[in-house]
Every structure is written in structure tokens, then in C-alpha cells.
VEXKEKOL-770488 format. One line per field, with one value per residue (C-alpha): residue in three letters; x, y negated, z negated. Coordinates in steps of 0.25 Angstrom, whole numbers, plus 5000, padded with zeros to 4 digits. Example, Ala and Ser with C-alpha at 12.3 -4.5 7.8 and 13.67 -1.06 7.14 Angstrom:
<nodes>
r	c(ala_ser)
px	c(5049_5055)
py	c(5018_5004)
pz	c(4969_4971)
</nodes>
This chain:
<nodes>
r	c(met_thr_val_lys_gly_asp_ala_ser_leu_leu_asn_tyr_leu_phe_thr_gln_phe_pro_asp_ser_ser_arg_thr_ala_val_lys_gly_tyr_leu_ser_ser_gly_arg_ile_met_val_asn_gly_lys_arg_thr_thr_ala_phe_asp_leu_pro_leu_lys_ala_gly_asp_glu_val_glu_leu_val_gly_lys_gly_glu_ala_ile_ala_glu_ser_met_val_ala_arg_ala_thr_asp_val_leu_glu_glu_his_gly_ile_arg_pro_val_tyr_glu_asp_glu_tyr_leu_leu_val_ile_glu_lys_arg_ala_gly_leu_pro_thr_ile_ala_pro_lys_tyr_gly_asp_pro_gly_his_glu_arg_asn_ala_tyr_ala_ile_leu_thr_asp_tyr_met_his_arg_cys_arg_arg_ala_ala_met_lys_ala_gly_lys_arg_glu_arg_val_pro_gly_arg_val_phe_ile_val_his_arg_leu_asp_arg_asp_thr_ser_gly_leu_leu_val_phe_ala_lys_asp_glu_arg_thr_gln_glu_leu_leu_gln_ser_lys_trp_thr_glu_ser_val_leu_glu_arg_lys_tyr_ile_ala_val_leu_glu_gly_arg_met_glu_glu_gly_gly_gly_thr_val_thr_ser_trp_leu_arg_glu_asn_glu_lys_ser_leu_lys_met_ser_ser_ser_pro_val_asp_glu_gly_gly_ala_gln_leu_ser_val_thr_his_trp_lys_cys_thr_his_cys_gly_lys_asn_phe_ser_thr_val_glu_phe_glu_leu_glu_thr_gly_arg_lys_asn_gln_ile_arg_val_his_ala_ala_gln_glu_leu_his_his_pro_val_ala_gly_asp_lys_lys_tyr_gly_ala_arg_thr_ser_met_asn_gly_arg_ile_ala_leu_his_ala_ala_ser_leu_val_phe_arg_his_pro_tyr_ser_gly_glu_ile_leu_ser_phe_arg_ser_ala_thr_pro_arg_glu_phe_arg_ser_leu_arg)
px	c(4998_5005_5002_4995_4995_5001_4996_4999_5002_4988_4979_4983_4981_4968_4965_4972_4962_4949_4944_4951_4950_4958_4965_4967_4978_4982_4986_4993_5001_5005_5008_5019_5012_5012_5026_5026_5038_5042_5046_5035_5029_5020_5018_5003_5007_5015_5017_5011_5015_5009_5021_5023_5020_5011_5013_5006_5012_5006_5005_5014_5023_5024_5024_5036_5043_5042_5050_5060_5061_5060_5071_5081_5079_5084_5096_5099_5098_5106_5117_5115_5111_5108_5116_5109_5100_5096_5090_5104_5112_5113_5124_5124_5131_5133_5138_5151_5148_5138_5143_5142_5138_5140_5150_5142_5127_5123_5134_5129_5124_5123_5110_5118_5125_5123_5119_5109_5104_5103_5095_5086_5085_5081_5071_5064_5065_5058_5049_5045_5046_5037_5026_5027_5025_5035_5037_5051_5061_5067_5082_5078_5096_5110_5121_5136_5143_5157_5157_5162_5169_5157_5164_5167_5154_5150_5146_5142_5134_5127_5120_5103_5107_5118_5121_5122_5134_5140_5140_5147_5156_5162_5165_5167_5180_5177_5162_5169_5173_5176_5177_5181_5182_5186_5193_5198_5213_5219_5233_5239_5238_5248_5242_5238_5235_5237_5234_5237_5240_5239_5234_5227_5221_5211_5217_5207_5207_5208_5200_5210_5215_5229_5238_5249_5256_5259_5249_5252_5241_5225_5226_5217_5224_5220_5220_5216_5219_5218_5220_5219_5209_5213_5228_5224_5233_5226_5219_5217_5204_5208_5202_5202_5197_5196_5203_5200_5189_5197_5190_5196_5204_5205_5206_5217_5225_5224_5227_5240_5243_5244_5244_5231_5221_5206_5202_5192_5198_5203_5204_5215_5222_5213_5214_5204_5190_5179_5168_5165_5169_5179_5183_5182_5171_5165_5164_5162_5160_5157_5153_5145_5131_5132_5122_5118_5134_5130_5142_5136_5143_5141_5146_5146_5150_5163_5156_5156_5166_5177_5178_5183_5193_5205)
py	c(5000_4987_4973_4962_4955_4951_4959_4967_4982_4988_4978_4980_4997_4993_4987_4997_5011_5006_5020_5023_5020_5009_5021_5030_5018_5015_5029_5028_5018_5023_5036_5030_5032_5016_5013_4998_4995_5007_5009_5016_5008_5009_4992_4992_4975_4977_4965_4966_4956_4958_4969_4978_4991_5001_5015_5025_5038_5054_5057_5071_5061_5051_5062_5069_5054_5054_5069_5066_5054_5064_5071_5060_5055_5069_5069_5055_5062_5073_5063_5062_5052_5053_5045_5049_5061_5064_5078_5084_5080_5075_5063_5061_5053_5063_5059_5065_5078_5082_5095_5097_5111_5122_5130_5143_5144_5147_5140_5131_5118_5124_5115_5102_5103_5090_5103_5109_5096_5092_5106_5101_5091_5096_5105_5093_5088_5098_5100_5084_5087_5097_5089_5078_5088_5087_5100_5098_5107_5098_5105_5111_5111_5104_5109_5107_5098_5095_5094_5083_5087_5089_5076_5069_5059_5054_5055_5070_5076_5088_5093_5100_5112_5121_5116_5101_5106_5114_5103_5093_5103_5109_5094_5087_5083_5077_5071_5065_5050_5045_5050_5044_5045_5034_5040_5034_5041_5040_5029_5019_5024_5019_5009_5012_5026_5037_5051_5067_5077_5091_5107_5110_5122_5127_5135_5146_5147_5132_5127_5116_5110_5109_5101_5105_5098_5112_5123_5134_5142_5142_5127_5117_5102_5090_5076_5063_5050_5041_5024_5019_5005_5003_5007_5004_5004_5016_5022_5021_5021_5027_5030_5045_5047_5066_5072_5084_5090_5098_5102_5090_5085_5070_5075_5084_5077_5064_5073_5080_5072_5056_5061_5052_5061_5057_5050_5060_5071_5080_5093_5086_5079_5069_5061_5049_5054_5052_5057_5069_5064_5062_5047_5052_5047_5051_5039_5037_5048_5044_5056_5059_5066_5078_5077_5064_5059_5046_5043_5042_5034_5036_5025_5029_5018_5022_5025_5016_5022_5022_5008_5009_5016_5006)
pz	c(5002_5004_4994_5001_4989_4976_4966_4953_4958_4947_4955_4968_4966_4960_4974_4982_4976_4974_4975_4961_4947_4941_4929_4942_4948_4934_4935_4949_4942_4930_4935_4942_4956_4962_4970_4973_4984_4982_4967_4957_4949_4935_4933_4934_4934_4945_4954_4969_4981_4994_5002_4991_4994_4982_4986_4975_4975_4975_4960_4963_4970_4957_4948_4956_4956_4942_4939_4948_4940_4927_4933_4934_4921_4917_4926_4917_4902_4907_4912_4928_4934_4950_4958_4972_4977_4991_4995_4997_4983_4971_4968_4951_4939_4931_4915_4907_4900_4909_4915_4932_4930_4918_4918_4920_4918_4905_4897_4884_4892_4905_4907_4907_4919_4928_4939_4929_4927_4942_4946_4934_4942_4956_4949_4942_4956_4966_4953_4957_4974_4972_4961_4973_4985_4991_4999_5004_4997_4982_4978_4965_4963_4963_4970_4965_4974_4965_4949_4940_4924_4914_4908_4919_4921_4937_4950_4955_4967_4967_4982_4979_4989_4993_5009_5004_4994_5002_5010_5001_4993_5009_5012_5000_5003_5014_5009_4998_5003_4987_4973_4963_4946_4937_4925_4911_4912_4896_4896_4906_4921_4929_4937_4954_4958_4966_4969_4961_4966_4960_4962_4950_4943_4931_4917_4917_4904_4898_4914_4913_4927_4927_4939_4945_4956_4966_4967_4956_4963_4961_4960_4968_4975_4969_4972_4964_4969_4957_4954_4939_4939_4926_4918_4903_4893_4887_4898_4912_4923_4935_4948_4952_4968_4972_4983_4978_4968_4958_4943_4934_4945_4938_4925_4928_4938_4926_4916_4921_4932_4930_4915_4911_4905_4907_4895_4888_4893_4883_4894_4900_4889_4888_4871_4874_4870_4876_4869_4877_4892_4902_4908_4921_4929_4942_4947_4964_4975_4990_4999_5014_5014_5016_5026_5032_5029_5024_5012_4998_4990_4973_4962_4946_4936_4927_4912_4904_4891_4902_4898_4885_4890_4894)
</nodes>
């Protein structure tokens, strides 16, 4: 409906639905079924002007949108902030302390991880789509594309189907145009930057990674670029860019090659306490969409607690 002249929303609706009772018209508003210029509203006294567009959406659609909104609220309650979503993939920002996935199904706390929480989110979205009467297939789960350590925060990508996961993973190196992290390291770094190249290998007993200048068998080549953006007396803020993506790569290179562990990273020798997290944040991610080829660019603000480490 296109508004012809100035009016309050409720009075305008009364004129547009003369065959409906006043109670029913009020119900359209209170149940969230009215949209003005593409935005849902429940404000009875919202002023309208000529040219405004008013829409009454179906009851099922209104309920469905409410269900999706609640599903999004649940994500944020668990420390996940949706950044981008389309029919093929999800980009989120996760808090520190939340694992990407549990080590094994059935382990204590296996439901408190990004993968499980997002799977529940997709189930909720599927039920909402069914409520709205949508016939197209809505995915009911997510697929892991890459991971962040439990105590690292920042940007993370999930696929909505196996084909998208395979496309992203198989062409990850070519598709990712930028992948940067912000970290606060213990001690004063030298001005400038450089590149660390080494071979990383995991100890099967301690599950710690170690760095070596040569491949001693079973190791993975790892390349990390770094730049000190603030070289303080006790702490240094460093920007890292990954050329490879190995387990604990930045943490190991910082501690064993640069000799300045990430603050809070007790596993690799840090002495600073960060209240259950480490000072490492996945701050930017730029990659090509696996189907459209569109360049997607995302930024995540540096956590506040990093600012106190100077």
C-alpha cells in the first residue's frame, strides 16, 4: 500500500482494512505483521507521509521472522556474532574461550562449541522456513572450513553444504586474499617486521607444536609475516598475516622464533594472565565467494582488553 497523505500508522490501517475489526487491525501491528518502507514496526503512532510503503505480511512469515530473530539472539548469548550469511556460507565472529569444535563427540562440554551452536541455529532457521511455508531447501547443519583456537577470538567461516566446504577448502590458498591477526606479545619487539619460515610438528603426548628450521620428518612448512605496530616497554602489538594455516602457527612462531610469546598463552611460555584467553584476534578476512567470485571483505575490532597491555 502506498500512502497518499500524512497520517498516523494505526489510523491509516483502519482506513485500509474497513472490513476488519479495530481489534484485528491492532493485532496486525502488535504481532509484527506490519512493515513500513521495508522495516517491521509495532508503533501505533508512527507518522506516515505521502509516498511511504506499508505492507501486511502473512502470519506465518511474521512468526518465522520472530523465530529467526530469536535464533540469532541465542547465537549472541553463546558468544557468536553473525557477520555475513547467504545460502552457501556463514561468517561469524566468535568470542575467546569458545572452541570451534569439540575434540570428540561426547566429551564434556561437547555442545558448547561454535559448530554445535551454529548447527542448532540452522535447525531453528529450517523450522522457521517451514513455518513461513517456504518450499526451497533450507540447510540443517554447517560444515567447518577452517578453525580458530579456543582461546583466540575473531572471524571464522562455515559452509552450509559439503560442496561449498570442499570448494572453499580446496581453493583456500588462492581464494583468501587477506587473513590478518592482531596479537599482543610479551616484551618489547624491535621496530619493523619480517617473515618467519619454519617447519611445525606436534608432540603426540603434550599436543604442543614445536618449530624447526628443517623438516625432521612429519612436519609442515609454515610461513608467517609480521609487523610491530606498537613496540612498548612491556608489551608489543603485532599484526600477523598467514601464508599457511597450521595449528597454533602464530603462537609457536611468536614464542619460539620471535622469542616473545602471546600474552596469556601459558601453553607456550607466557607469564601474563589474560583471564582465560590469549591476546590473539582474527581481525580481518578477505576472500572470493566460491560461486559468484565476488570479493567478500570482513573486519573485526580489536578486543578492548588488548588496549590495557601497553
